[in-house]
GUKE-755997 format. One record per residue (C-alpha): x, y, z; residue number from 1. Coordinates in steps of 0.001 Angstrom, whole numbers, plus 500000, padded with zeros to 6 digits. Each point is the difference from the previous one (the first is absolute). Layout:
# residues N
      x      y      z num
      X      Y      Z NUM
...
END
This chain:
# residues 292
      x      y      z num
 509624 493616 517136   1
 503547 500166 501501   2
 502816 501041 497680   3
 502560 497312 499084   4
 503634 500678 500835   5
 501892 502023 497375   6
 501950 497011 498734   7
 496810 498019 499392   8
 498375 502901 498164   9
 503104 500490 497849  10
 500005 496331 499085  11
 496317 500046 499107  12
 500394 503075 497792  13
 503105 498621 498319  14
 498197 496746 499230  15
 496945 501808 498693  16
 502055 502289 497769  17
 502047 497080 498678  18
 496776 498180 499118  19
 498738 503069 498176  20
 503196 500275 497959  21
 499642 496391 498884  22
 496390 500638 498930  23
 498169 498406 502951  24
 499236 502406 502849  25
 499829 498526 503486  26
 496452 499808 501343  27
 498355 499696 503349  28
 497703 496928 500074  29
 496862 502165 499892  30
 501121 502226 497138  31
 499795 497486 497184  32
 497537 502182 498135  33
 502777 502317 498830  34
 501197 499783 496413  35
 503227 498070 499518  36
 503022 502040 499007  37
 500205 500141 496202  38
 502983 498764 498040  39
 502892 502438 499770  40
 499354 501609 503386  41
 501957 503104 500883  42
 503127 500189 502098  43
 498695 500828 503484  44
 503070 501957 501081  45
 498938 503017 502111  46
 498890 502894 497808  47
 500964 498187 496776  48
 496601 498928 498654  49
 499060 500776 496378  50
 497313 502465 501074  51
 498133 502304 497634  52
 502383 502810 500968  53
 503506 498926 500984  54
 500689 500516 503698  55
 496362 500764 500858  56
 497124 497717 501024  57
 496564 501088 498716  58
 497084 498865 502191  59
 496401 500275 498831  60
 496757 500377 501920  61
 496515 501416 499446  62
 498773 503500 500800  63
 498507 500704 502423  64
 502231 497778 502131  65
 497711 498858 502812  66
 500586 499625 503719  67
 501169 497876 501795  68
 502146 498841 497091  69
 501330 503514 499475  70
 499715 503254 501923  71
 498793 503443 498899  72
 499783 498747 496372  73
 503800 500337 499857  74
 501672 496654 499258  75
 503413 501669 500066  76
 499805 500832 503735  77
 500712 496429 501144  78
 496897 499891 502196  79
 497311 497325 499770  80
 500566 496268 499579  81
 500555 499829 496244  82
 502180 503086 499827  83
 502166 498558 502774  84
 500138 496589 498280  85
 500986 501598 496684  86
 502904 501824 501593  87
 501046 496873 501913  88
 500068 497983 496763  89
 501914 502797 498274  90
 502592 500037 502793  91
 500490 496220 499711  92
 500605 500491 496276  93
 502561 502718 500693  94
 497906 503109 499280  95
 499832 502562 502845  96
 496943 502211 500345  97
 501467 502788 497879  98
 500416 497526 497111  99
 496307 499002 500031 100
 497507 501836 497783 101
 496212 499579 499976 102
 497722 499893 496958 103
 496195 499960 499826 104
 498745 496588 498863 105
 496194 499537 500050 106
 498985 496622 501448 107
 498511 498575 496800 108
 502853 501177 497810 109
 502681 498597 502300 110
 498686 496449 499581 111
 499119 500245 496297 112
 502212 498531 497264 113
 502658 502224 498485 114
 503155 501922 500970 115
 500023 501827 503326 116
 501509 503345 500983 117
 501072 498657 503405 118
 502546 497437 501152 119
 497472 498577 502456 120
 496540 501047 501154 121
 498596 499789 503531 122
 496253 500570 500296 123
 498221 497221 501934 124
 500087 497749 496938 125
 499107 496414 500831 126
 502024 497258 498346 127
 497768 497926 497724 128
 500374 497522 497171 129
 497990 502227 497679 130
 502143 503078 500647 131
 503202 498002 499579 132
 499055 499547 496356 133
 500734 503707 499504 134
 502581 500949 502655 135
 502626 498584 502342 136
 499600 499994 503779 137
 502531 499991 502794 138
 499606 497746 503005 139
 497058 501069 502150 140
 500738 502836 502422 141
 496657 499995 501842 142
 497449 497289 500856 143
 496541 501543 499718 144
 496360 499253 500649 145
 496938 501745 498653 146
 497459 501662 502284 147
 496439 501321 499879 148
 499092 503484 501234 149
 496513 501489 500370 150
 498321 503057 501463 151
 499169 499474 503663 152
 496351 500732 499201 153
 499849 497294 497298 154
 498617 496504 500490 155
 503299 498767 498559 156
 501810 501298 503092 157
 498440 497251 502111 158
 501047 497166 497632 159
 501776 497143 501745 160
 500279 497524 497123 161
 500279 499820 496230 162
 496330 499029 499854 163
 499063 503258 501732 164
 501477 501926 497053 165
 498190 498120 497214 166
 497363 502666 499519 167
 502310 502975 500526 168
 500941 502353 497146 169
 503813 499791 499943 170
 502623 502021 498148 171
 503737 500012 499284 172
 502617 501594 497774 173
 500308 498614 496477 174
 502800 497555 499258 175
 500701 499157 503645 176
 500003 496812 502044 177
 497424 501768 502163 178
 497576 499731 497075 179
 501058 496373 499475 180
 499234 499308 503668 181
 496445 501260 499484 182
 499344 497783 497004 183
 501993 496990 501210 184
 499442 499951 503763 185
 497030 502169 500987 186
 497924 499262 496873 187
 497200 502459 500720 188
 496590 499657 498387 189
 500417 503359 498184 190
 502917 500867 497688 191
 502642 502123 501752 192
 500514 503665 499225 193
 503388 500636 498383 194
 501919 503260 500414 195
 503032 501483 498260 196
 501592 500969 503331 197
 499608 499534 503726 198
 499094 503694 500279 199
 496935 499421 497817 200
 499173 496849 501956 201
 500134 501877 503306 202
 497727 502723 498603 203
 497530 497324 498920 204
 500014 498509 503490 205
 499298 503385 501568 206
 497094 500821 497677 207
 498379 496579 500204 208
 500756 498701 496494 209
 501516 496939 501668 210
 499480 498535 503461 211
 503524 498671 500468 212
 503439 500071 498392 213
 502724 497384 499776 214
 503593 501231 500358 215
 503205 498559 501430 216
 500095 499862 503802 217
 502465 502849 500741 218
 498103 502295 497626 219
 496746 499030 501730 220
 501383 501116 503350 221
 501288 503258 498541 222
 496732 500829 498209 223
 497869 499377 503087 224
 502444 501713 502347 225
 500838 503125 498020 226
 497903 500450 496863 227
 496502 498577 500433 228
 499750 499993 503766 229
 496297 499167 499861 230
 501023 496582 498605 231
 501262 496870 501771 232
 502088 496967 499098 233
 497438 497188 499817 234
 502558 497204 499736 235
 502756 498415 497954 236
 499830 497248 497422 237
 501901 496750 499835 238
 500150 497166 497487 239
 500254 500382 496225 240
 500263 503664 499133 241
 500230 500987 503655 242
 503134 498262 501278 243
 503354 498833 498671 244
 500288 503241 498049 245
 503245 501951 499699 246
 500950 503392 498645 247
 503036 499960 497698 248
 502135 502587 498250 249
 499103 500269 496305 250
 502659 499928 497276 251
 500068 499796 496212 252
 499271 496535 498666 253
 503365 498236 499712 254
 501818 502805 501827 255
 503676 499345 500724 256
 499407 501618 503409 257
 497417 497492 501255 258
 502440 497584 501617 259
 501958 502749 501762 260
 496852 501734 501255 261
 498576 496697 501275 262
 503272 499255 501775 263
 499836 503387 501719 264
 496401 499389 501147 265
 500947 496520 501271 266
 502893 501454 501976 267
 497750 502661 501554 268
 497558 497307 501069 269
 502823 497833 501417 270
 501631 502775 502024 271
 496698 501167 501490 272
 499785 503336 498183 273
 496640 499289 498359 274
 498523 498913 503328 275
 501324 503110 501709 276
 498626 502325 497321 277
 496633 498222 500107 278
 499844 500473 503762 279
 500967 503669 499656 280
 497557 500970 497268 281
 497223 497377 499979 282
 499720 498987 503660 283
 496324 500987 500193 284
 499087 497332 497444 285
 500383 497052 502337 286
 496566 499319 501458 287
 496743 499623 498131 288
 497430 497176 500193 289
 500228 497370 497263 290
 496877 499616 497882 291
 499302 496353 499156 292
END
């Protein structure tokens, strides 16, 4: 996506930040699933947010931090799509890299009710109505689809439709939209296996406890290309639970930062930064057959 001229970008960011200050962050048409900015939003002046520690932005994510979203299990190195997005958002908010700290925030805990020890969390968390009962979300920073992977030797590897997967033993990580895609889209004849982490799910695939896993598309390409090379991406899902899904940054429910963070994400989408980072870090996840 070509970059707009500097004056256009500046105008877009100024408009987005003004909207955030007035309690209504600007949105792209396809990002309506983000939480609205709460009343009493923060002043979005660069580096002036009421963060947990003055002058520092605390960003949460799980551990281990998986590829291709992060690199070498080191979120602080700026490598991997979500690490790069976090630093880009921080820069828009006026926090250079040296003013960003990282905290461990397990996936389930990050989206549970209650106070958080981060200013925002980035961890492939899909925006959903249910989760918005407990936390705030920024505008969506990534449009995602779910995918099915299976061992090359499995009958599931030759599936070409949803019907072909009806009798397959499927698995996914607990609390994810991947699991929701199994129950809502694939609807297999046997209950899915549920795992506490993707590492446990991958082990189950290797040892035959499950015949196929459902994960997001970029993760599917990484698993089959670098971790379980005897597996293959069977295809991607579309429709309810498989398309129209976005990852969003997670914030405390009613956070004063929500509007400012959403404005920063909107500006990064408008100026082409999100598209550029997606191409840089997730370019392999562009071609997989659609299972219908």
